[in-house]
N, C-alpha and C positions, 0 to 999 in steps of 0.2 A: 490595463493594469493600473493605470493612473487613476481611474474611478475608484478602484478598490482601496488604492493608497490613501486617497481623501477621507474615505468612509473609516479609515483605521487611524486617523491623527487623533488620538484619545490619550487621557492620562492614565487610563486603566483599561487594558485590554484583555478579552476573554477568547481564547482560540480553542475550539475543539478539534482534535484529531481522532478520526474514527476507523474502524476496520472490522472486518468480519473475523475476528480473533486477535491474536497479539502481534502480528506482523508489523502493524502500523505503529507499534511503539518505538520501533526503529527511526521512523520519520520523525517522531517527536523528540527523541533523543538527540538527533541530528540537528533539528530546529532550536532545542534548547542550547547546544553547544554554540550554535552560531549567534543566537540572539545575545548571549552573555558577552560576546566580544564587540557588540555595537554600542554606540552612544545614543540612547534613547531615554528620554525623561518620561517613562511609562512604568506602570507595574503591569506585568503581563501574567495571566493565568493560562497555563497549558493543561487542558483537560484531556485524557484520553478516555473515549467513549466506546466500549467494547459492543458492537452492534450484533453479537451472537445472543440468540434467544435461548438456546438449550445446548447443552455440551454435546450431545450426540446427534444433533440436528442442526449442522451448518447450511449456509446457503446452497452449496453444491450437493446436500442430500436432500434438498427439498423436491416435493413431488413434481412441481411445474414452475413455469416461468412467473406466472402471476402471483405465486404464492411469495417468491423471492421479493417481487415489487412490494407487495403488501407488507411484508415484515420489514423491509428496510424503510419503508414509509412510515410506519410506526415508530422505528428507531429514530427517523429524522424528528418526528413530533417530539420525542423524548429529549432530543438534543435542544430543540428551540426553547423548551421550557427551562433551560439553564441560562437562557438570555445570551448566547456567544454573539461575538462580533465578527466572527470568520469560521467556517468549517472546512477542514481539510479533509477530504475523503481518500485516506491513505489505503486503499484497497481497490485493485483493478476491477475485481467482480462488483463491488458496490458502485464504483464509478460508472461502470456499464449501465448498471440498473437505474442510477440517479434519475436520469432524464426521462424515464417512464413512470416516475413517482408523482403523485398528487402535488406533494409538498414543492418539488421543483418548479411547478407552475406559479407558485404564489408567494415563495420565499423572498424576504427583502434583504437578507445579508448576502455578502459574496460566500460562493462556494467554489473551491477548486478540486478537481478530480486528478487522481494520479495516472489514469489511462492518458488523458490529454498531455500531462507532463512527459509521460514516456515518449509519445510521438514526437514533441517537441525536442526532446533530447535526441532521439534517433536523427532527425532531421539536421540537427546542429552538427552532429558527428560525421554524416555522410555528405556534408557540402563538398562539391568538386569531386564527388566519388559515385561513379555511375555502374559500377560493377560488383561491389562488395555484396556479401551475403548477409541478411537480415534474419536472425533465428529468434523468434518470439517464444518464450517458455511461459506459460500461464496455466491457470486452472482451466477445467473444462469449460465452465461458463464463461470466462474471458476470452478464450480462443474461439470458442463458438459464435460468439457475437461478433468477431471480425471487425471490431471497432479499430483496433490498431491497424490491421491490414488495410481496411477500406480507406482510412484517413492518410495513410502513407501513399497509397495508389492515387488519391485525390491530388495528394501534393507532387506527383510526378513520378513516384518510384514504380519501376516495372515489377509486376505481380510475380513474375518468375524468380525474382531476387529474394522474396519473402517466404521464409519456412515458418509454419505455425505448428507448435508442438505442445499439444495438452499434456498437463503431468497430474494425472488422477490421484488425488489423496496426498500429493507430495507436501501441500502445506500443513496438513495434519501430522504428518511424520517429523516435519522440521520443528513444529510447535512442541512436540514431545522431547526431542533433542536434535539440534541442528547439525551435531557432529557425529552422530551414531553411525554404525555399521549399515543399519537399515536405511537410513536417509542416503548415505553414499551409494548403496546398491540401487535405490529408486533413481537417484539423479543419473546414475550411470547407464540405466534402462532408458530414460528419455533422451540423454545426450547420443546414445546409439540410435535411436529412432529418427532423431533429428538430422543426424549425420547421412542417413540413407534418403533423405528428402533433399539434400543440397544438390543443386544443378551443376555449379562450377566450383569444384574444391580446389582449384588453383587461385581463386580470388579471396581476398581478405574477408573475414568473417567476423560479424558483431553478434553476440548473444545477449538478448535483452530480458531481464529478469522483471517479467510482467506479473509479479506477485510479491507483495511487501515481505512475506515471510522469506522467500529465497534468499534476499541479502544476508540473513544470518548464516547461509550455507555458500557464501560467495566463494570461498576458497575451494571447497569442493567442486564446485561448478568449473572453476577456472582450471584445476588440475585435470579433470577428467576431460574437459573440452580440448585442451592443448594435447593431452595423450591421444585422443581420437583423432584429431583432425592434424595431428604431427605438425603443429604450428602455433604461434601464440594467437588465441582468439580474445578479442576485445570484448569484456563484459560491460554492459551499460546496466547501471543500477538507478532507477528513476527515483528511489527513496532519497538519494543524495539531491537530485535536482529538484525535487518538491520542497525540501527544507531550504534550499538556495532561494527557490522562487518566493516562498512565503517570507523569509527574512529580508527579501530585496524590497517587498512592497510595504514594509512597515517604516513609518516616517523616522528618520534618522537626524534630525535637527536638534538633538539633545547633547548634553555634555557629561552625561553620567552613564555608567552602564545600568541596565534596566534590572528590576527586582523581578525575577522569574521564579514562579511557583509551579510545580508539577502536581496533578492529580490523576488518579486512574479510578474509573468507574465501570462497574461490570454487573450485568443482569446475573451471570452465572459465576460461580466460584472458580477462582483461579487455583489450578492444581500446584502444590508445593514444587514439585520436581520441574514443572514448566517455568514457574517462577525463578528457580534457582539457575536453570540452563541458559534461559534467554537473558536473565537479569545480569549474569556475569558479562555478557555481550553488551548489554546496554550501559553498563557502568563506565565502559571505556569513552563513551561519548557524554553521557550524563548521570553522574553519581546521584544527583537529585531525582532523577526519574526512577532509577533503581530503588532507591528508598521508599519512592512513593507506591511502587508496584508492590513492595512487601507489606505496605500499610494501605492496600487498596480498599476502596469502598465497595462492599458486596451489596448491590441494590436489586433485589428481585422486581421491584416495580420500576426499574429504570424506564422501561417502555412496555406497552401492551403487546401480549402475544396470544393469539388463539391457537391452542395446540391441537385442533381437530385432525388436520392432515398428519400430524405427528403421531397421533394415537392409531390412525388408519395404517401408517407406515410399520407399525410394530405388531400389527395382527398377522 
């Protein structure tokens, strides 16, 4: 992290936060909130870059793994055209894909992925605890990759303690309305499924929200987990950890609060209802980001997308 901090000693910083949808806005809001409390003699641009190519064709809808890599690689190329100093991949699915992209092999600026952040958070919380359950809630792509699970096992966590729970289409439902009855029903279904996989129900349980969207519905997760497990389940939200890490690596040798400006860029148009539902939650941490979301830049040429497979999927 020290090497990254050295690269970020600048008077004007440009930080890109990216996600395959709008979940990563939560990370940007938390980062904005933390930065405004620091003494940094810098102007900081926080740019949210929506890496979704089409509304009805997200990464978890794509026909194969190679297409996911290709599309995200194209999005990364679009990000680099904005000349950022740091990229935060605030999406577990994209964090998993990142190391398979061509861009990752040649990029010259620091890139932090939230999947690694999540693992770091888990290991931090389970220190001196060798019996608790770790329940990973994530998209199908994230869970199928086993990235969190494998890194935890490498760090010495026994595999039987880890429960992997894919939550098909939950991120899409949360983006429509994180507090809706439909969202609560879906979360309830996945909580019930995870409960059946736990080996030791007498031990403490940690539920890890391995998708940035899930933080918007954290209260629902908490309520349903506590009811099902009949005890307090500890929820770990990597969104908070990522914002904390990013704020920590920025030079703090100044004597003034930074000038922070938020921007939101998207290749697809952002639906008004989604903007309203998520925006009210974002405003609690960053009123500035909420205003930027309402005034987002719709840029159809933000990055290149070949829709051949999309057209095939519709036939």
